[in-house]
C-alpha positions in Angstrom: 2.5 -9.8 -11.9 1.4 -10.9 -9.1 -1.5 -10.0 -7.0 -1.7 -9.3 -3.3 1.3 -11.2 -1.4 0.3 -12.3 2.0 3.0 -14.2 4.9 2.6 -17.4 5.9 0.1 -17.6 8.7 -4.0 -16.7 9.3 -5.8 -16.0 6.2 -4.6 -12.1 6.0 -1.7 -11.5 8.4 -0.2 -8.7 6.1 0.6 -5.9 8.7 -1.5 -3.1 9.8 -1.9 0.0 11.8 -1.9 -1.1 15.9 0.9 -3.8 15.0 2.6 -4.5 18.2 5.7 -2.2 18.8 9.1 -3.3 17.7 11.7 -4.9 19.6 14.9 -3.6 21.5 17.4 -2.8 18.4 15.2 -2.8 15.7 15.7 0.6 13.4 13.2 3.5 14.1 12.1 4.6 11.0 13.1 8.0 10.3 10.8 11.1 10.4 10.7 12.8 7.6 10.1 16.4 7.1 7.7 18.5 4.4 9.5 18.7 1.8 10.3 14.6 1.9 7.2 14.4 2.3 6.3 16.4 -0.6 8.8 15.4 -2.7 7.5 11.8 -2.1 4.4 12.0 -3.0 4.5 14.3 -6.4 7.0 11.4 -7.8 4.1 8.8 -7.4 1.2 10.5 -8.2 3.0 12.3 -11.6 4.1 8.2 -12.2 0.5 7.1 -11.4 -0.8 9.8 -14.1 1.2 9.0 -16.8 1.1 4.6 -15.7 -1.9 4.2 -13.6 -3.6 0.7 -14.0 -7.4 0.3 -15.7 -8.6 -2.2 -13.7 -12.5 -3.0 -13.0 -11.8 -3.2 -9.4 -10.8 0.0 -9.8 -14.2 1.5 -10.9 -16.7 0.5 -7.8 -16.9 1.3 -4.4 -19.0 -1.2 -3.7 -17.4 -3.1 -0.8 -18.8 -6.0 -1.5 -16.7 -6.1 -5.2 -13.4 -4.3 -3.2 -13.7 -7.7 -0.5 -14.4 -10.0 -3.9 -11.0 -8.2 -5.6 -8.8 -8.0 -2.4 -9.8 -11.7 -1.4 -9.0 -13.1 -5.2 -5.3 -11.3 -5.7 -3.8 -12.8 -2.5 -1.2 -14.8 -4.0 -2.6 -14.9 -7.2 -2.0 -13.9 -11.1 -3.3 -10.0 -11.8 -3.8 -11.7 -15.2 -5.3 -14.4 -14.0 -7.8 -12.9 -11.7 -9.1 -10.8 -14.5 -11.5 -12.9 -16.3 -12.6 -14.2 -13.0 -13.5 -11.3 -11.4 -16.0 -10.8 -13.8 -17.2 -13.4 -14.1 -17.9 -13.9 -10.9 -20.4 -10.6 -10.6 -22.1 -12.6 -13.6 -23.1 -15.2 -11.6 -22.5 -13.7 -8.3 -23.5 -9.8 -8.8 -24.0 -9.4 -5.2 -23.4 -10.2 -1.2 -27.1 -11.9 -1.5 -26.8 -13.9 -4.5 -23.1 -14.8 -3.3 -24.8 -15.8 1.0 -27.3 -17.7 -0.5 -25.4 -20.3 -3.1 -24.4 -23.7 -2.7 -21.1 -24.1 -1.8 -20.6 -26.6 -5.3 -21.2 -23.7 -7.0 -19.0 -21.3 -5.6 -16.2 -23.4 -5.8 -16.8 -23.8 -8.7 -17.1 -20.7 -9.7 -13.7 -20.1 -7.5 -11.6 -23.4 -9.6 -8.7 -21.9 -11.4 -7.9 -19.4 -9.1 -6.7 -21.7 -5.9 -6.7 -21.5 -2.5 -10.2 -22.4 -2.6 -10.8 -21.3 1.0 -10.7 -17.9 0.0 -14.1 -18.4 -1.6 -14.9 -20.2 2.0 -14.4 -17.5 3.5 -15.7 -14.7 1.5 -18.9 -16.4 1.7 -19.9 -17.0 5.1 -18.4 -13.2 5.5 -21.3 -11.7 3.0 -23.6 -14.2 5.2 -22.0 -12.5 8.3 -23.0 -9.1 6.9 -26.2 -10.2 6.3 -27.1 -11.3 9.7 -25.1 -8.9 11.5 -25.3 -5.4 9.9 -28.7 -6.0 7.8 -26.3 -6.5 4.5 -24.6 -3.0 4.6 -20.7 -3.8 4.8 -19.3 -2.3 8.1 -17.0 0.9 7.8 -14.5 0.7 11.0 -11.3 -1.9 10.6 -12.2 -3.2 13.9 -15.8 -4.4 12.6 -14.3 -5.9 9.3 -11.7 -7.7 11.1 -14.1 -9.7 13.0 -15.6 -10.8 9.9 -14.3 -14.4 8.5 -11.0 -14.6 6.8 -10.7 -11.2 6.6 -7.2 -10.0 8.4 -5.9 -6.5 9.0 -4.4 -6.0 5.3 -8.1 -7.0 3.6 -9.5 -4.7 6.7 -7.6 -1.3 5.3 -8.3 -2.3 2.0 -11.5 -2.7 2.2 -11.6 1.0 3.9 -9.1 2.8 1.9 -10.8 1.6 -1.6 -14.8 1.5 -0.5 -14.9 4.2 1.4 -12.0 5.9 0.7 -10.4 6.3 4.9 -7.3 6.8 5.5 -6.4 3.4 6.4 -2.5 2.4 7.4 -1.7 -0.5 6.1 0.8 -2.7 3.8 1.2 -5.8 1.0 3.8 -6.1 -1.1 3.8 -3.8 -4.0 3.3 -0.8 -0.7 6.4 -3.0 0.9 9.1 -2.6 -2.0 8.2 1.3 -2.6 9.1 1.8 0.7 11.9 -0.5 1.1 13.3 1.0 -1.9 13.4 4.6 -1.0 13.6 4.3 2.7 15.8 1.8 3.6 18.2 1.2 0.6 21.7 0.9 2.3 19.6 -1.5 5.1 22.1 -4.1 5.7 19.3 -6.2 7.9 16.2 -7.4 6.8 13.1 -4.7 6.8 10.3 -5.3 9.0 7.3 -4.2 8.3 7.3 -1.9 12.0 9.4 0.0 10.5 7.6 0.3 6.9 3.9 1.5 9.1 5.0 4.8 10.3 7.0 5.6 6.2 3.0 4.6 5.7 1.6 7.0 8.0 3.8 9.9 7.6 3.5 9.9 3.7 -0.7 9.1 3.4 -2.0 11.1 1.4 -5.4 11.7 3.3 -7.4 13.4 0.7 -7.3 10.7 -1.5 -6.2 7.6 0.4 -8.2 5.4 -2.4 -6.1 6.8 -5.5 -2.5 7.0 -2.8 -2.7 3.4 -2.5 -3.4 3.1 -6.5 -0.4 5.1 -7.0 1.8 3.4 -4.6 0.3 0.1 -5.7 0.8 0.4 -9.6 4.6 2.1 -8.3 5.8 -0.9 -6.4 4.6 -3.3 -9.3 6.6 -1.2 -11.7 9.8 -1.4 -9.6 9.8 -5.0 -9.0 9.7 -5.4 -13.1 12.4 -3.1 -13.2 14.7 -3.3 -10.4 15.9 -6.6 -7.9 12.5 -7.0 -6.3 13.0 -4.7 -2.7 10.7 -7.3 -1.2 13.4 -9.7 -1.2 14.7 -7.8 1.7 11.5 -7.5 3.7 11.6 -9.5 7.2 7.9 -10.7 5.6 9.5 -11.9 2.2 8.7 -15.2 1.4 8.9 -17.4 -1.5 5.7 -19.3 -2.3 5.7 -23.4 -2.4 5.7 -25.0 -5.6 2.5 -26.5 -6.8 3.5 -29.5 -8.5 3.4 -32.2 -5.9 2.1 -30.5 -3.5 -0.7 -30.4 -0.8 -2.6 -27.1 -2.1 -2.2 -29.3 -5.6 -4.2 -32.1 -3.9 -6.6 -29.9 -2.0 -7.6 -28.0 -5.2 -8.0 -32.0 -6.9 -10.3 -33.2 -4.4 -12.5 -30.2 -5.0 -12.6 -29.7 -8.4 -13.5 -33.4 -8.6 -16.6 -32.8 -6.4 -17.6 -29.6 -8.1 -17.7 -32.0 -11.3 -20.0 -34.8 -10.0 -21.8 -35.2 -6.6 -19.3 -37.5 -4.5 -16.6 -39.6 -5.9 -14.2 -42.6 -4.2 -11.1 -40.8 -3.3 -9.5 -43.8 -5.5 -11.1 -42.4 -8.2 -9.8 -39.0 -7.6 -6.8 -40.3 -7.9 -6.9 -41.8 -11.1 -8.8 -38.7 -12.6 -6.2 -36.1 -11.6 -2.2 -38.2 -11.8 -1.9 -37.9 -8.2 -0.9 -40.4 -5.6 -3.9 -41.4 -3.3 -1.7 -41.1 -0.2 -1.7 -37.5 -0.4 -5.1 -37.3 -2.3 -6.1 -39.2 1.5 -4.1 -37.0 3.6 -5.8 -33.9 1.7 -9.4 -35.4 2.6 -8.9 -35.9 5.7 -7.7 -31.8 6.1 -10.8 -31.1 4.0 -12.5 -32.9 6.2 -11.9 -32.2 9.5 -12.4 -27.6 8.1 -15.7 -28.7 7.9 -15.5 -28.2 3.7 -16.2 -32.2 2.5 -17.9 -35.3 3.9 -17.6 -38.7 3.5 -20.4 -40.7 3.2 -19.6 -44.0 3.1 -16.6 -45.1 1.0 -17.8 -41.4 -1.2 -16.8 -37.8 -0.5 -18.6 -34.3 -1.2 -18.8 -31.0 -0.2 -20.9 -30.1 2.8 -24.0 -28.4 2.6 -24.7 -26.2 5.3 
C-alpha cells in the first residue's frame, strides 16, 4: 500500500485548513446534517475497530517519531517504511542524536527510501527545534510549518498524531474516502478545497488522532477494493517512472558517496550503470542544493 501521497511542488503541498477560497463556479461542499455526520462517523469507527492497522508509529505521541514516520511515508510504501523506521530509531532515537549526526550517516541510513531530501529536511527541522525551542516541538500548525520541509499536511498530521489536536487536513487516503462518499456522481475533478470543509464537519474532535487513523485505513481499503477514487481528484498525479529518471541519478550519487568518502562522477556512472551525462546533470543540481560539493575532480557529501 502506498504511503502518504503528496502533490508536486514544495516538500509537502497536500491541502490543510486555511486553503484559499474556491474559484468562481467551483462546487461548494455540502452542509451535512447531524444525522449524516453521525452515520458517517459510526461507519468509519466500526470499520476501524474491526480492521484498524497496527503500525509502530501509532503507538507513540513523540512528535519526533511522528514527524519521522510522516516524512518516511511520503511517496513510499508502508512495507518499505516499516523496517527503516525501526532501524532509524535504533541509530537516531531522538531529535538530538539526529541533529548531531554527520550528514553522510543520515543519508546512508535513509538509503532505499528515495527522495533523500526528506532526510535532510528532517535533520534541519530537528536542529531548528533544538536551537529555537530548546528541543521541545512546537504544538501549533503555524510554528510547525515554519520548520524546514514541513508543509500544511505534515504540520496538521503532527498536531493530530502527536498532540491529539483537531487539525484539518487531507492526504491521499482521506481524499479517497470523501470523494467516494460525497462526490460519487461528480462529473468534474474534485478539488481538495471542496473536501476540506467536509473533513472539518465530520472530524471527531474528541479523538482526532484515532479518527484520522480510521479515515486513512478506510481509504486504503477503498483503494484496494474499488477503482481508486483519488483518480477523480484535481490533485491526483501519477508518480513518474523511476528507471531512467533524474531521481534515479540523484539516488545513485548519494548512495555511492555514503559508501566512500569521495568519488569521480565517471566512477559513479560506471558503478551504477547510468550514463555519465545524467549523473553530471544530477550532480550539478545536488551541488546547487548544497548537498554535495566538488573537491577538484572528485565529489563528496557536504559537511555542515
